[in-house]
N, CA, C and O atoms as CSV, one atom per row, in Angstrom:
chain,resi,resn,atom,element,x,y,z
A,1,UNK,N,N,0.556,-9.894,-26.202
A,1,UNK,CA,C,-0.766,-9.735,-25.643
A,1,UNK,C,C,-0.920,-10.579,-24.375
A,1,UNK,O,O,-1.533,-10.127,-23.408
A,2,UNK,N,N,-0.378,-11.783,-24.367
A,2,UNK,CA,C,-0.469,-12.655,-23.205
A,2,UNK,C,C,0.192,-12.044,-21.986
A,2,UNK,O,O,-0.303,-12.186,-20.868
A,3,UNK,N,N,1.308,-11.364,-22.199
A,3,UNK,CA,C,2.015,-10.738,-21.087
A,3,UNK,C,C,1.176,-9.610,-20.490
A,3,UNK,O,O,1.124,-9.453,-19.270
A,4,UNK,N,N,0.517,-8.821,-21.348
A,4,UNK,CA,C,-0.348,-7.749,-20.858
A,4,UNK,C,C,-1.528,-8.305,-20.080
A,4,UNK,O,O,-1.924,-7.740,-19.061
A,5,UNK,N,N,-2.091,-9.412,-20.554
A,5,UNK,CA,C,-3.199,-10.052,-19.862
A,5,UNK,C,C,-2.738,-10.575,-18.506
A,5,UNK,O,O,-3.436,-10.398,-17.507
A,6,UNK,N,N,-1.561,-11.223,-18.460
A,6,UNK,CA,C,-1.029,-11.729,-17.198
A,6,UNK,C,C,-0.813,-10.587,-16.212
A,6,UNK,O,O,-1.142,-10.716,-15.033
A,7,UNK,N,N,-0.268,-9.481,-16.682
A,7,UNK,CA,C,0.002,-8.329,-15.815
A,7,UNK,C,C,-1.308,-7.729,-15.309
A,7,UNK,O,O,-1.423,-7.392,-14.130
A,8,UNK,N,N,-2.292,-7.596,-16.192
A,8,UNK,CA,C,-3.589,-7.054,-15.783
A,8,UNK,C,C,-4.245,-7.958,-14.749
A,8,UNK,O,O,-4.826,-7.477,-13.776
A,9,UNK,N,N,-4.152,-9.261,-14.957
A,9,UNK,CA,C,-4.716,-10.217,-14.012
A,9,UNK,C,C,-3.989,-10.126,-12.670
A,9,UNK,O,O,-4.618,-10.174,-11.613
A,10,UNK,N,N,-2.671,-9.996,-12.720
A,10,UNK,CA,C,-1.875,-9.886,-11.503
A,10,UNK,C,C,-2.280,-8.649,-10.701
A,10,UNK,O,O,-2.429,-8.722,-9.481
A,11,UNK,N,N,-2.457,-7.523,-11.374
A,11,UNK,CA,C,-2.879,-6.290,-10.707
A,11,UNK,C,C,-4.257,-6.473,-10.098
A,11,UNK,O,O,-4.487,-6.071,-8.958
A,12,UNK,N,N,-5.175,-7.075,-10.841
A,12,UNK,CA,C,-6.531,-7.298,-10.328
A,12,UNK,C,C,-6.522,-8.201,-9.103
A,12,UNK,O,O,-7.243,-7.949,-8.138
A,13,UNK,N,N,-5.708,-9.252,-9.138
A,13,UNK,CA,C,-5.621,-10.171,-7.997
A,13,UNK,C,C,-5.060,-9.454,-6.776
A,13,UNK,O,O,-5.577,-9.620,-5.671
A,14,UNK,N,N,-4.006,-8.656,-6.962
A,14,UNK,CA,C,-3.436,-7.903,-5.844
A,14,UNK,C,C,-4.456,-6.935,-5.255
A,14,UNK,O,O,-4.630,-6.873,-4.038
A,15,UNK,N,N,-5.124,-6.185,-6.116
A,15,UNK,CA,C,-6.109,-5.206,-5.639
A,15,UNK,C,C,-7.258,-5.906,-4.925
A,15,UNK,O,O,-7.708,-5.453,-3.872
A,16,UNK,N,N,-7.728,-6.997,-5.488
A,16,UNK,CA,C,-8.827,-7.741,-4.862
A,16,UNK,C,C,-8.403,-8.307,-3.515
A,16,UNK,O,O,-9.175,-8.278,-2.557
A,17,UNK,N,N,-7.189,-8.816,-3.439
A,17,UNK,CA,C,-6.726,-9.369,-2.163
A,17,UNK,C,C,-6.587,-8.268,-1.122
A,17,UNK,O,O,-6.863,-8.499,0.055
A,18,UNK,N,N,-6.165,-7.079,-1.531
A,18,UNK,CA,C,-6.089,-5.952,-0.605
A,18,UNK,C,C,-7.468,-5.614,-0.046
A,18,UNK,O,O,-7.635,-5.457,1.163
A,19,UNK,N,N,-8.448,-5.503,-0.933
A,19,UNK,CA,C,-9.790,-5.131,-0.504
A,19,UNK,C,C,-10.449,-6.218,0.336
A,19,UNK,O,O,-11.034,-5.939,1.383
A,20,UNK,N,N,-10.349,-7.461,-0.133
A,20,UNK,CA,C,-11.020,-8.562,0.543
A,20,UNK,C,C,-10.429,-8.799,1.936
A,20,UNK,O,O,-11.167,-8.930,2.912
A,21,UNK,N,N,-9.128,-8.851,2.020
A,21,UNK,CA,C,-8.500,-9.125,3.308
A,21,UNK,C,C,-8.723,-7.973,4.287
A,21,UNK,O,O,-8.872,-8.198,5.488
A,22,UNK,N,N,-8.744,-6.744,3.778
A,22,UNK,CA,C,-8.986,-5.624,4.683
A,22,UNK,C,C,-10.419,-5.651,5.211
A,22,UNK,O,O,-10.659,-5.264,6.354
A,23,UNK,N,N,-11.366,-6.099,4.404
A,23,UNK,CA,C,-12.747,-6.219,4.867
A,23,UNK,C,C,-12.842,-7.302,5.935
A,23,UNK,O,O,-13.567,-7.151,6.919
A,24,UNK,N,N,-12.107,-8.396,5.735
A,24,UNK,CA,C,-12.124,-9.482,6.715
A,24,UNK,C,C,-11.460,-9.064,8.018
A,24,UNK,O,O,-11.928,-9.420,9.099
A,25,UNK,N,N,-10.374,-8.313,7.919
A,25,UNK,CA,C,-9.639,-7.936,9.120
A,25,UNK,C,C,-10.333,-6.824,9.893
A,25,UNK,O,O,-10.091,-6.657,11.088
A,26,UNK,N,N,-11.196,-6.061,9.222
A,26,UNK,CA,C,-11.935,-5.014,9.904
A,26,UNK,C,C,-11.225,-3.676,9.937
A,26,UNK,O,O,-11.877,-2.655,10.156
A,27,UNK,N,N,-9.935,-3.634,9.732
A,27,UNK,CA,C,-9.206,-2.364,9.764
A,27,UNK,C,C,-8.186,-2.345,8.633
A,27,UNK,O,O,-7.165,-3.030,8.687
A,28,UNK,N,N,-8.474,-1.565,7.630
A,28,UNK,CA,C,-7.636,-1.483,6.440
A,28,UNK,C,C,-6.200,-1.085,6.774
A,28,UNK,O,O,-5.260,-1.702,6.274
A,29,UNK,N,N,-6.019,-0.071,7.608
A,29,UNK,CA,C,-4.663,0.398,7.895
A,29,UNK,C,C,-3.837,-0.649,8.642
A,29,UNK,O,O,-2.667,-0.858,8.321
A,30,UNK,N,N,-4.429,-1.301,9.624
A,30,UNK,CA,C,-3.691,-2.343,10.356
A,30,UNK,C,C,-3.295,-3.472,9.416
A,30,UNK,O,O,-2.163,-3.953,9.456
A,31,UNK,N,N,-4.226,-3.891,8.573
A,31,UNK,CA,C,-3.952,-4.960,7.619
A,31,UNK,C,C,-2.838,-4.563,6.650
A,31,UNK,O,O,-1.880,-5.312,6.460
A,32,UNK,N,N,-2.966,-3.384,6.037
A,32,UNK,CA,C,-1.955,-2.930,5.078
A,32,UNK,C,C,-0.592,-2.764,5.728
A,32,UNK,O,O,0.427,-3.137,5.148
A,33,UNK,N,N,-0.573,-2.205,6.930
A,33,UNK,CA,C,0.703,-2.011,7.624
A,33,UNK,C,C,1.413,-3.346,7.828
A,33,UNK,O,O,2.606,-3.475,7.554
A,34,UNK,N,N,0.681,-4.318,8.302
A,34,UNK,CA,C,1.259,-5.644,8.545
A,34,UNK,C,C,1.797,-6.252,7.255
A,34,UNK,O,O,2.942,-6.702,7.203
A,35,UNK,N,N,0.966,-6.262,6.214
A,35,UNK,CA,C,1.361,-6.892,4.948
A,35,UNK,C,C,2.516,-6.145,4.273
A,35,UNK,O,O,3.471,-6.773,3.816
A,36,UNK,N,N,2.436,-4.826,4.206
A,36,UNK,CA,C,3.467,-4.058,3.507
A,36,UNK,C,C,4.787,-4.046,4.271
A,36,UNK,O,O,5.852,-4.095,3.656
A,37,UNK,N,N,4.737,-3.981,5.600
A,37,UNK,CA,C,5.979,-4.042,6.381
A,37,UNK,C,C,6.681,-5.387,6.202
A,37,UNK,O,O,7.909,-5.449,6.150
A,38,UNK,N,N,5.898,-6.462,6.109
A,38,UNK,CA,C,6.479,-7.793,5.934
A,38,UNK,C,C,7.035,-7.995,4.533
A,38,UNK,O,O,8.127,-8.537,4.369
A,39,UNK,N,N,6.288,-7.561,3.519
A,39,UNK,CA,C,6.690,-7.871,2.154
A,39,UNK,C,C,7.607,-6.822,1.531
A,39,UNK,O,O,8.464,-7.178,0.722
A,40,UNK,N,N,7.462,-5.559,1.873
A,40,UNK,CA,C,8.289,-4.501,1.279
A,40,UNK,C,C,8.765,-3.500,2.336
A,40,UNK,O,O,8.408,-2.323,2.268
A,41,UNK,N,N,9.552,-3.940,3.293
A,41,UNK,CA,C,9.955,-3.019,4.369
A,41,UNK,C,C,10.783,-1.830,3.881
A,41,UNK,O,O,10.722,-0.756,4.479
A,42,UNK,N,N,11.546,-1.999,2.821
A,42,UNK,CA,C,12.377,-0.915,2.325
A,42,UNK,C,C,11.569,0.180,1.630
A,42,UNK,O,O,12.069,1.292,1.459
A,43,UNK,N,N,10.341,-0.107,1.229
A,43,UNK,CA,C,9.498,0.865,0.532
A,43,UNK,C,C,8.390,1.426,1.425
A,43,UNK,O,O,7.657,2.320,1.002
A,44,UNK,N,N,8.257,0.923,2.637
A,44,UNK,CA,C,7.094,1.230,3.466
A,44,UNK,C,C,7.492,1.904,4.774
A,44,UNK,O,O,8.431,1.482,5.449
A,45,UNK,N,N,6.755,2.963,5.119
A,45,UNK,CA,C,6.909,3.622,6.414
A,45,UNK,C,C,5.547,3.620,7.088
A,45,UNK,O,O,4.559,4.071,6.509
A,46,UNK,N,N,5.500,3.112,8.309
A,46,UNK,CA,C,4.251,3.053,9.075
A,46,UNK,C,C,4.414,3.925,10.314
A,46,UNK,O,O,5.387,3.794,11.057
A,47,UNK,N,N,3.450,4.815,10.525
A,47,UNK,CA,C,3.441,5.671,11.707
A,47,UNK,C,C,2.303,5.214,12.599
A,47,UNK,O,O,1.164,5.071,12.154
A,48,UNK,N,N,2.626,4.988,13.865
A,48,UNK,CA,C,1.629,4.531,14.830
A,48,UNK,C,C,1.367,5.626,15.857
A,48,UNK,O,O,2.248,6.421,16.184
A,49,UNK,N,N,0.138,5.647,16.353
A,49,UNK,CA,C,-0.258,6.648,17.344
A,49,UNK,C,C,-0.435,6.018,18.704
A,49,UNK,O,O,0.152,4.978,19.002
A,50,UNK,N,N,-1.241,6.646,19.520
A,50,UNK,CA,C,-1.492,6.153,20.870
A,50,UNK,C,C,-0.609,6.864,21.874
A,50,UNK,O,O,0.361,7.531,21.515
A,51,UNK,N,N,-0.959,6.712,23.114
A,51,UNK,CA,C,-0.189,7.322,24.180
A,51,UNK,C,C,1.095,6.554,24.406
A,51,UNK,O,O,1.188,5.375,24.065
A,52,UNK,N,N,2.060,7.199,24.965
A,52,UNK,CA,C,3.381,6.621,25.219
A,52,UNK,C,C,3.301,5.322,26.017
A,52,UNK,O,O,3.982,4.355,25.677
A,53,UNK,N,N,2.499,5.280,27.052
A,53,UNK,CA,C,2.419,4.103,27.913
A,53,UNK,C,C,1.226,3.198,27.616
A,53,UNK,O,O,1.003,2.226,28.338
A,54,UNK,N,N,0.461,3.493,26.578
A,54,UNK,CA,C,-0.715,2.669,26.290
A,54,UNK,C,C,-0.315,1.336,25.673
A,54,UNK,O,O,0.756,1.208,25.081
A,55,UNK,N,N,-1.187,0.347,25.820
A,55,UNK,CA,C,-0.937,-0.978,25.266
A,55,UNK,C,C,-1.043,-0.978,23.753
A,55,UNK,O,O,-0.272,-1.649,23.067
A,56,UNK,N,N,-1.994,-0.227,23.241
A,56,UNK,CA,C,-2.243,-0.236,21.802
A,56,UNK,C,C,-1.635,0.998,21.136
A,56,UNK,O,O,-1.686,2.110,21.662
A,57,UNK,N,N,-1.067,0.757,19.972
A,57,UNK,CA,C,-0.513,1.820,19.147
A,57,UNK,C,C,-1.065,1.637,17.737
A,57,UNK,O,O,-0.406,1.036,16.888
A,58,UNK,N,N,-2.270,2.151,17.481
A,58,UNK,CA,C,-2.901,1.940,16.181
A,58,UNK,C,C,-2.166,2.670,15.058
A,58,UNK,O,O,-1.525,3.698,15.274
A,59,UNK,N,N,-2.275,2.115,13.869
A,59,UNK,CA,C,-1.664,2.721,12.695
A,59,UNK,C,C,-2.403,4.017,12.378
A,59,UNK,O,O,-3.632,4.051,12.308
A,60,UNK,N,N,-1.628,5.075,12.190
A,60,UNK,CA,C,-2.178,6.380,11.879
A,60,UNK,C,C,-1.910,6.733,10.415
A,60,UNK,O,O,-2.720,7.400,9.772
A,61,UNK,N,N,-0.771,6.282,9.898
A,61,UNK,CA,C,-0.375,6.658,8.539
A,61,UNK,C,C,0.526,5.593,7.929
A,61,UNK,O,O,1.381,5.024,8.608
A,62,UNK,N,N,0.327,5.331,6.647
A,62,UNK,CA,C,1.185,4.430,5.882
A,62,UNK,C,C,1.647,5.184,4.646
A,62,UNK,O,O,0.847,5.809,3.951
A,63,UNK,N,N,2.946,5.118,4.378
A,63,UNK,CA,C,3.510,5.704,3.165
A,63,UNK,C,C,4.259,4.610,2.425
A,63,UNK,O,O,5.108,3.929,3.000
A,64,UNK,N,N,3.942,4.444,1.150
A,64,UNK,CA,C,4.602,3.454,0.306
A,64,UNK,C,C,5.280,4.211,-0.833
A,64,UNK,O,O,4.632,4.961,-1.562
A,65,UNK,N,N,6.592,4.008,-0.979
A,65,UNK,CA,C,7.378,4.723,-1.979
A,65,UNK,C,C,7.715,3.823,-3.160
A,65,UNK,O,O,8.129,2.675,-3.000
A,66,UNK,N,N,7.524,4.378,-4.342
A,66,UNK,CA,C,7.925,3.731,-5.583
A,66,UNK,C,C,8.827,4.712,-6.326
A,66,UNK,O,O,9.142,5.774,-5.789
A,67,UNK,N,N,9.242,4.389,-7.530
A,67,UNK,CA,C,10.192,5.225,-8.258
A,67,UNK,C,C,9.776,6.692,-8.316
A,67,UNK,O,O,10.469,7.556,-7.778
A,68,UNK,N,N,8.664,6.974,-8.959
A,68,UNK,CA,C,8.248,8.360,-9.183
A,68,UNK,C,C,7.038,8.773,-8.363
A,68,UNK,O,O,6.599,9.920,-8.441
A,69,UNK,N,N,6.497,7.856,-7.582
A,69,UNK,CA,C,5.292,8.153,-6.822
A,69,UNK,C,C,5.417,7.688,-5.387
A,69,UNK,O,O,6.105,6.716,-5.078
A,70,UNK,N,N,4.732,8.413,-4.522
A,70,UNK,CA,C,4.645,8.044,-3.123
A,70,UNK,C,C,3.157,8.032,-2.775
A,70,UNK,O,O,2.442,8.997,-3.043
A,71,UNK,N,N,2.701,6.939,-2.180
A,71,UNK,CA,C,1.292,6.793,-1.830
A,71,UNK,C,C,1.165,6.857,-0.319
A,71,UNK,O,O,1.917,6.208,0.407
A,72,UNK,N,N,0.212,7.642,0.145
A,72,UNK,CA,C,0.033,7.830,1.578
A,72,UNK,C,C,-1.445,7.681,1.920
A,72,UNK,O,O,-2.322,8.181,1.216
A,73,UNK,N,N,-1.692,6.979,3.021
A,73,UNK,CA,C,-3.059,6.851,3.519
A,73,UNK,C,C,-3.005,7.169,5.014
A,73,UNK,O,O,-2.155,6.660,5.746
A,74,UNK,N,N,-3.932,8.021,5.445
A,74,UNK,CA,C,-3.907,8.565,6.805
A,74,UNK,C,C,-5.262,8.367,7.459
A,74,UNK,O,O,-6.304,8.557,6.832
A,75,UNK,N,N,-5.236,7.979,8.737
A,75,UNK,CA,C,-6.472,7.906,9.521
A,75,UNK,C,C,-6.678,9.280,10.163
A,75,UNK,O,O,-5.840,9.754,10.930
A,76,UNK,N,N,-7.800,9.901,9.837
A,76,UNK,CA,C,-8.138,11.204,10.411
A,76,UNK,C,C,-8.534,11.025,11.874
A,76,UNK,O,O,-8.800,9.907,12.315
A,77,UNK,N,N,-8.574,12.120,12.621
A,77,UNK,CA,C,-8.897,12.053,14.048
A,77,UNK,C,C,-10.303,11.502,14.305
A,77,UNK,O,O,-10.548,10.922,15.363
A,78,UNK,N,N,-11.219,11.671,13.363
A,78,UNK,CA,C,-12.583,11.154,13.527
A,78,UNK,C,C,-12.743,9.748,12.953
A,78,UNK,O,O,-13.861,9.236,12.908
A,79,UNK,N,N,-11.654,9.110,12.513
A,79,UNK,CA,C,-11.684,7.713,12.099
A,79,UNK,C,C,-11.743,7.457,10.609
A,79,UNK,O,O,-11.459,6.341,10.175
A,80,UNK,N,N,-12.102,8.446,9.807
A,80,UNK,CA,C,-12.161,8.220,8.368
A,80,UNK,C,C,-10.750,8.178,7.777
A,80,UNK,O,O,-9.787,8.618,8.405
A,81,UNK,N,N,-10.647,7.646,6.566
A,81,UNK,CA,C,-9.353,7.526,5.905
A,81,UNK,C,C,-9.229,8.551,4.792
A,81,UNK,O,O,-10.195,8.833,4.083
A,82,UNK,N,N,-8.036,9.106,4.644
A,82,UNK,CA,C,-7.734,10.034,3.559
A,82,UNK,C,C,-6.529,9.483,2.807
A,82,UNK,O,O,-5.498,9.186,3.409
A,83,UNK,N,N,-6.662,9.348,1.500
A,83,UNK,CA,C,-5.587,8.780,0.678
A,83,UNK,C,C,-5.102,9.825,-0.312
A,83,UNK,O,O,-5.878,10.633,-0.822
A,84,UNK,N,N,-3.804,9.791,-0.571
A,84,UNK,CA,C,-3.258,10.708,-1.570
A,84,UNK,C,C,-2.052,10.089,-2.252
A,84,UNK,O,O,-1.402,9.184,-1.728
A,85,UNK,N,N,-1.782,10.608,-3.430
A,85,UNK,CA,C,-0.633,10.184,-4.219
A,85,UNK,C,C,0.200,11.425,-4.504
A,85,UNK,O,O,-0.333,12.489,-4.817
A,86,UNK,N,N,1.520,11.270,-4.392
A,86,UNK,CA,C,2.432,12.380,-4.620
A,86,UNK,C,C,3.391,12.042,-5.751
A,86,UNK,O,O,4.034,10.993,-5.734
A,87,UNK,N,N,3.485,12.919,-6.720
A,87,UNK,CA,C,4.436,12.773,-7.824
A,87,UNK,C,C,5.776,13.301,-7.326
A,87,UNK,O,O,5.877,14.436,-6.860
A,88,UNK,N,N,6.806,12.457,-7.431
A,88,UNK,CA,C,8.141,12.799,-6.928
A,88,UNK,C,C,9.136,12.905,-8.082
A,88,UNK,O,O,9.088,12.125,-9.033
A,89,UNK,N,N,10.023,13.868,-7.985
A,89,UNK,CA,C,11.151,13.975,-8.903
A,89,UNK,C,C,12.377,14.306,-8.063
A,89,UNK,O,O,12.439,15.348,-7.411
A,90,UNK,N,N,13.348,13.402,-8.091
A,90,UNK,CA,C,14.594,13.547,-7.323
A,90,UNK,C,C,14.343,13.859,-5.843
A,90,UNK,O,O,15.016,14.697,-5.243
A,91,UNK,N,N,13.362,13.167,-5.279
A,91,UNK,CA,C,13.071,13.305,-3.857
A,91,UNK,C,C,12.227,14.510,-3.478
A,91,UNK,O,O,11.980,14.742,-2.294
A,92,UNK,N,N,11.783,15.276,-4.458
A,92,UNK,CA,C,10.971,16.457,-4.194
A,92,UNK,C,C,9.543,16.200,-4.673
A,92,UNK,O,O,9.330,15.743,-5.796
A,93,UNK,N,N,8.568,16.496,-3.815
A,93,UNK,CA,C,7.168,16.332,-4.182
A,93,UNK,C,C,6.762,17.492,-5.090
A,93,UNK,O,O,6.814,18.654,-4.688
A,94,UNK,N,N,6.356,17.164,-6.319
A,94,UNK,CA,C,5.915,18.184,-7.266
A,94,UNK,C,C,4.411,18.396,-7.232
A,94,UNK,O,O,3.923,19.508,-7.431
A,95,UNK,N,N,3.677,17.310,-6.976
A,95,UNK,CA,C,2.220,17.402,-7.018
A,95,UNK,C,C,1.629,16.390,-6.044
A,95,UNK,O,O,2.078,15.246,-5.977
A,96,UNK,N,N,0.627,16.815,-5.296
A,96,UNK,CA,C,-0.099,15.938,-4.380
A,96,UNK,C,C,-1.567,15.937,-4.780
A,96,UNK,O,O,-2.180,16.992,-4.939
A,97,UNK,N,N,-2.124,14.734,-4.939
A,97,UNK,CA,C,-3.516,14.598,-5.338
A,97,UNK,C,C,-4.229,13.695,-4.348
A,97,UNK,O,O,-3.780,12.582,-4.074
A,98,UNK,N,N,-5.350,14.180,-3.810
A,98,UNK,CA,C,-6.167,13.340,-2.934
A,98,UNK,C,C,-7.051,12.455,-3.809
A,98,UNK,O,O,-7.674,12.928,-4.759
A,99,UNK,N,N,-7.096,11.162,-3.475
A,99,UNK,CA,C,-7.850,10.193,-4.268
A,99,UNK,C,C,-8.695,9.326,-3.332
A,99,UNK,O,O,-8.414,9.253,-2.136
A,100,UNK,N,N,-9.739,8.661,-3.874
A,100,UNK,CA,C,-10.537,7.733,-3.051
A,100,UNK,C,C,-9.676,6.542,-2.584
A,100,UNK,O,O,-8.728,6.150,-3.265
A,101,UNK,N,N,-10.011,5.988,-1.444
A,101,UNK,CA,C,-9.244,4.876,-0.867
A,101,UNK,C,C,-9.202,3.681,-1.820
A,101,UNK,O,O,-8.159,3.042,-1.960
A,102,UNK,N,N,-10.313,3.374,-2.470
A,102,UNK,CA,C,-10.329,2.244,-3.403
A,102,UNK,C,C,-9.366,2.479,-4.573
A,102,UNK,O,O,-8.674,1.555,-4.999
A,103,UNK,N,N,-9.320,3.687,-5.082
A,103,UNK,CA,C,-8.373,4.016,-6.152
A,103,UNK,C,C,-6.941,3.895,-5.637
A,103,UNK,O,O,-6.053,3.456,-6.368
A,104,UNK,N,N,-6.714,4.282,-4.382
A,104,UNK,CA,C,-5.394,4.175,-3.767
A,104,UNK,C,C,-4.941,2.716,-3.755
A,104,UNK,O,O,-3.810,2.412,-4.134
A,105,UNK,N,N,-5.826,1.812,-3.319
A,105,UNK,CA,C,-5.448,0.389,-3.281
A,105,UNK,C,C,-5.195,-0.147,-4.680
A,105,UNK,O,O,-4.280,-0.946,-4.880
A,106,UNK,N,N,-5.998,0.284,-5.655
A,106,UNK,CA,C,-5.779,-0.157,-7.040
A,106,UNK,C,C,-4.434,0.323,-7.575
A,106,UNK,O,O,-3.699,-0.444,-8.197
A,107,UNK,N,N,-4.114,1.584,-7.335
A,107,UNK,CA,C,-2.854,2.135,-7.840
A,107,UNK,C,C,-1.647,1.523,-7.132
A,107,UNK,O,O,-0.626,1.259,-7.767
A,108,UNK,N,N,-1.755,1.298,-5.828
A,108,UNK,CA,C,-0.656,0.644,-5.115
A,108,UNK,C,C,-0.465,-0.775,-5.644
A,108,UNK,O,O,0.669,-1.217,-5.829
A,109,UNK,N,N,-1.556,-1.490,-5.888
A,109,UNK,CA,C,-1.464,-2.845,-6.446
A,109,UNK,C,C,-0.780,-2.811,-7.810
A,109,UNK,O,O,0.049,-3.669,-8.114
A,110,UNK,N,N,-1.124,-1.829,-8.625
A,110,UNK,CA,C,-0.505,-1.710,-9.946
A,110,UNK,C,C,0.996,-1.423,-9.817
A,110,UNK,O,O,1.803,-2.002,-10.545
A,111,UNK,N,N,1.363,-0.547,-8.912
A,111,UNK,CA,C,2.785,-0.239,-8.686
A,111,UNK,C,C,3.527,-1.469,-8.152
A,111,UNK,O,O,4.667,-1.723,-8.540
A,112,UNK,N,N,2.881,-2.231,-7.261
A,112,UNK,CA,C,3.496,-3.445,-6.720
A,112,UNK,C,C,3.727,-4.473,-7.825
A,112,UNK,O,O,4.779,-5.111,-7.874
A,113,UNK,N,N,2.750,-4.630,-8.703
A,113,UNK,CA,C,2.893,-5.581,-9.805
A,113,UNK,C,C,4.025,-5.153,-10.742
A,113,UNK,O,O,4.790,-5.990,-11.220
A,114,UNK,N,N,4.124,-3.857,-10.997
A,114,UNK,CA,C,5.202,-3.356,-11.850
A,114,UNK,C,C,6.566,-3.585,-11.192
A,114,UNK,O,O,7.525,-3.978,-11.856
A,115,UNK,N,N,6.641,-3.340,-9.903
A,115,UNK,CA,C,7.879,-3.568,-9.162
A,115,UNK,C,C,8.242,-5.053,-9.182
A,115,UNK,O,O,9.412,-5.405,-9.334
A,116,UNK,N,N,7.250,-5.917,-9.032
A,116,UNK,CA,C,7.478,-7.361,-9.042
A,116,UNK,C,C,7.968,-7.843,-10.396
A,116,UNK,O,O,8.741,-8.798,-10.469
A,117,UNK,N,N,7.530,-7.200,-11.468
A,117,UNK,CA,C,7.968,-7.619,-12.802
A,117,UNK,C,C,9.445,-7.329,-13.030
A,117,UNK,O,O,10.064,-7.908,-13.922
A,118,UNK,N,N,10.016,-6.425,-12.218
A,118,UNK,CA,C,11.434,-6.065,-12.364
A,118,UNK,C,C,12.342,-6.762,-11.361
A,118,UNK,O,O,13.563,-6.732,-11.514
A,119,UNK,N,N,11.763,-7.393,-10.325
A,119,UNK,CA,C,12.597,-7.956,-9.265
A,119,UNK,C,C,12.039,-9.291,-8.772
A,119,UNK,O,O,10.887,-9.370,-8.347
A,120,UNK,N,N,12.856,-10.326,-8.830
A,120,UNK,CA,C,12.437,-11.649,-8.356
A,120,UNK,C,C,12.193,-11.635,-6.847
A,120,UNK,O,O,11.264,-12.283,-6.365
A,121,UNK,N,N,13.014,-10.905,-6.103
A,121,UNK,CA,C,12.843,-10.816,-4.651
A,121,UNK,C,C,11.496,-10.168,-4.307
A,121,UNK,O,O,10.798,-10.614,-3.396
A,122,UNK,N,N,11.148,-9.125,-5.037
A,122,UNK,CA,C,9.859,-8.473,-4.816
A,122,UNK,C,C,8.724,-9.390,-5.207
A,122,UNK,O,O,7.690,-9.421,-4.539
A,123,UNK,N,N,8.903,-10.139,-6.283
A,123,UNK,CA,C,7.865,-11.083,-6.719
A,123,UNK,C,C,7.591,-12.109,-5.622
A,123,UNK,O,O,6.432,-12.409,-5.332
A,124,UNK,N,N,8.639,-12.647,-5.013
A,124,UNK,CA,C,8.457,-13.616,-3.919
A,124,UNK,C,C,7.747,-12.963,-2.733
A,124,UNK,O,O,6.881,-13.574,-2.107
A,125,UNK,N,N,8.124,-11.712,-2.429
A,125,UNK,CA,C,7.488,-11.005,-1.318
A,125,UNK,C,C,6.013,-10.781,-1.589
A,125,UNK,O,O,5.192,-10.897,-0.680
A,126,UNK,N,N,5.666,-10.459,-2.835
A,126,UNK,CA,C,4.262,-10.233,-3.163
A,126,UNK,C,C,3.470,-11.535,-3.185
A,126,UNK,O,O,2.288,-11.541,-2.839
A,127,UNK,N,N,4.092,-12.622,-3.581
A,127,UNK,CA,C,3.413,-13.918,-3.487
A,127,UNK,C,C,3.080,-14.219,-2.034
A,127,UNK,O,O,1.997,-14.716,-1.725
A,128,UNK,N,N,4.013,-13.915,-1.149
A,128,UNK,CA,C,3.788,-14.100,0.287
A,128,UNK,C,C,2.666,-13.169,0.757
A,128,UNK,O,O,1.856,-13.540,1.607
A,129,UNK,N,N,2.630,-11.975,0.202
A,129,UNK,CA,C,1.600,-10.990,0.527
A,129,UNK,C,C,0.214,-11.530,0.179
A,129,UNK,O,O,-0.709,-11.460,0.990
A,130,UNK,N,N,0.077,-12.070,-1.034
A,130,UNK,CA,C,-1.230,-12.544,-1.513
A,130,UNK,C,C,-1.617,-13.874,-0.858
A,130,UNK,O,O,-2.739,-14.041,-0.380
A,131,UNK,N,N,-0.672,-14.813,-0.847
A,131,UNK,CA,C,-0.970,-16.158,-0.357
A,131,UNK,C,C,-0.940,-16.234,1.153
A,131,UNK,O,O,-1.728,-16.956,1.764
A,132,UNK,N,N,-0.033,-15.489,1.752
A,132,UNK,CA,C,0.054,-15.494,3.229
A,132,UNK,C,C,1.265,-16.194,3.731
A,132,UNK,O,O,1.472,-16.278,4.942
């Protein structure tokens, strides 16, 4: 029971840190891109937009891959965010479901906590993610 409580607390802390820090930073995608690229570069793909010669290249899309799921969040042309989760089997997308952004952050946090429970290197990366 203690292990389940620790895991639930870990997921809640990760999700809360995602939400809180993104509110402080003002841009969820920029914040997530920075944190996920630093802590889990092998699982994260960030697509940036902007003109070829422009100074700024804002984040347009983030994809985070886990064993059986791929999570994607996209900035629409009018500025709103669209989040979805894709069920994967052997590299093939079987099902795509659009979900609310808050649910997306919760599910990604849960997947990150599960990944951290299996890998010490990932655990250290996630500690860096939460603590800074």
